[in-house]
N, C-alpha and C positions, 0 to 999 in steps of 0.2 A: 488602499486596495480592498481591504475587508469591507469598508463602507460602500465602495463602488459595487461590490458583489451584492451586499445586502439591499441596497437601494435601487439597483438597476438590473444587473446581470441575471440574478436568480429569479427575477419576476417573470421571465419568459416574454414571448410576443416578438413582433417584428422589430421593435426598438432595441430590445435586448440583443437580438440576433445581429443587428447592424453594429452595435457596440462591440460584440464579440469579434465579428469579422474585421472591424477596424483595428482592434487590439491585436488580432492574429497577424495582421499585415505589418503593424507598426512597432509594437513593443514586446509582445509575448516571447519572441525568440531571444530577447535579451533579458527579460524579466525572470524567467524560470532559472536559467543558469546563475543569474545574480543572486537570487534567493538561496540557491544551493551553496554558493560561495560564502554568503553571510553565515549560513549554518556551519560551514567548515571553519571559517576564520574566527568566529566569536564563540565557539563551543566552550572554551575555557574561561572566557572573560565576561560574557553576558548571556547567561542562560535564558533570561526572559525574552530577549530579542530573538534568540534561536527558536524558542517555543512559538513565538508569534509568527515567525516565518513559516514554520510547518503548518500553522493554522491557515495562513494565506494559501500555501501550496495545496492544501486540502480543498480549499474553495475552488481553485482553478483547474485542478488536475483532471476533472471529468470532461473538460471541453477543449483543453489545449492539445497541441500535437503530441501524440503518444511518444514520439521520438525524443521530445524534450525531457520528459519525466523518466524515461528508461535509458537515457544516455549513461554510459558506464560509470563515469566519475560521479555524476549526480546521484545515481542509484546506490553507489557504494556509500556515500555520505548518509543517504536516507536509511539504508539497512543498518549501518552502524549506530545510528541514533535510535532505531527501533530496538537495539540491544543495550541501550544506555538508559538507566532508570531516570535520569534527569530529563530526557526528552521523549521517552518512548510513548507516553500517553498521546502526545500531539502527533508524533511521527506515525504511529500505528493508525490513528484516526485518519490521517491523510492517505495512508496506504489502503485503508478500507474504501475510500472514495475512488481510488484507482480501479477497483473492481467493477465500478458502475460505468466505466468508460464504454461508450457505444462501439461495439466491434462485432464482427460475425463470429459464430461459435468456434470455428477452428482457430481463428486468430486469438480469441480469448483463451482457449485451451492451451495453445502454444505459449502465451504470455504466462499463464499460471505455472506451467511446467518449467519453462526456462528460468523464471525468477525464483522458483522454489517456494511459492506461497503456502503450499500445504506443509512444507517443512517449518515455515514460520509458525503455523498453527500449532504444531507439535511443541515447539519451544515455548509458546505463550501458555500452553495448557499444563506445563510441567509434567507431562506424561510421556513415557516411552511409546513410540509408535508400534502398531501391530507388526508382526514379522513381514518384512519385504526386503527386496534388494534395492538399496538406495542408489539413485543416480545423482551425480554432481549437478548442483544448481547454483545460481548466483548467490542465493541465500546461504547455502552451506559453505561456499567459498569465502564470502565475507565473514561468516561466523568463525571459520578456521583461522582467519587472519586477525580477528579481534582479540586484544590482550585479555579481556575479562568480560565476556558477554553476560549480562544479568537481566533478569526479567522480574518485574515487580509482582509481588503477591497481594498488593493493595486491592481493595474492592473496586476502586475506580478504574484501575488498569485492567483488572480481570473482566469487568463489564465491557470495556472497549475491545479487549482481545476476543471475548465471546461474540461480540457484534461482528468483528472481522471474520471469524471462523464461520458464523452463520451466513454472512454475505458470500463468502467463498463457496459454501455449500449450495446456495441458491444459484450461483453462476454455473456450478458443475451440473446442477439439474437442467439448466438451460442447454447444456451441451449434449443432452440425451438425444437430440435430433441427429447427432452424428452417428448414432448407433451404439451398440454395446462394446465399445472399444475397451480392451483390458486396462488401458491407461486411465480411462475415466472411472472405471469400476474401482481401481486401486485408490485413486485420489478421493473418491467419495467415501470409501471405507475409512481412509485415513482421517478425513475431516469429521466424519460421524463419530469416530473414536474420540477425537478431541472435544467435540461438543458434549458428549456424554460425561467427559471428565469435568467440564465446567459446571454441569448440573449435579455432580455428585457431592 
């Protein structure tokens, strides 16, 4: 799957689009849930396989049906692995690619808010957020149910986390066309705070 992406799908053009369309119709609806199931079942017995699965998910997440990667059970495994030092480098890298999914601005804003991606930024940066009234998001729910969420302080992970926060900030800038919504201002301030913490 990784080789298919590297050799054909990511090259663009009519041929790549035809392959994507054929995969959407034939295998993608089964492939993404299957990869999520592998990540769940083999988390304790085969860490390398799980890490490779997140690598593949990251390659495909920007063009597969958004409903496949935001399905509740799949997303629960994804977020739990973002909180597990064994998998979080690959899982967060895949999550960063989700931010590049082509969507209109309001749909992208709703995705960011409902999933709690700015809350993830705060956790990755090891910083308390600026004062605000938190709202329950999918991230905070999964975190509250995780027996021991941990976030790596390694340089490698911190670089990946900073990249995630920067991409989130860019997506929020794209949402400016929606106007000065208080929600957008708050999210931008929260992400800006996290980015400063990475630079300090």
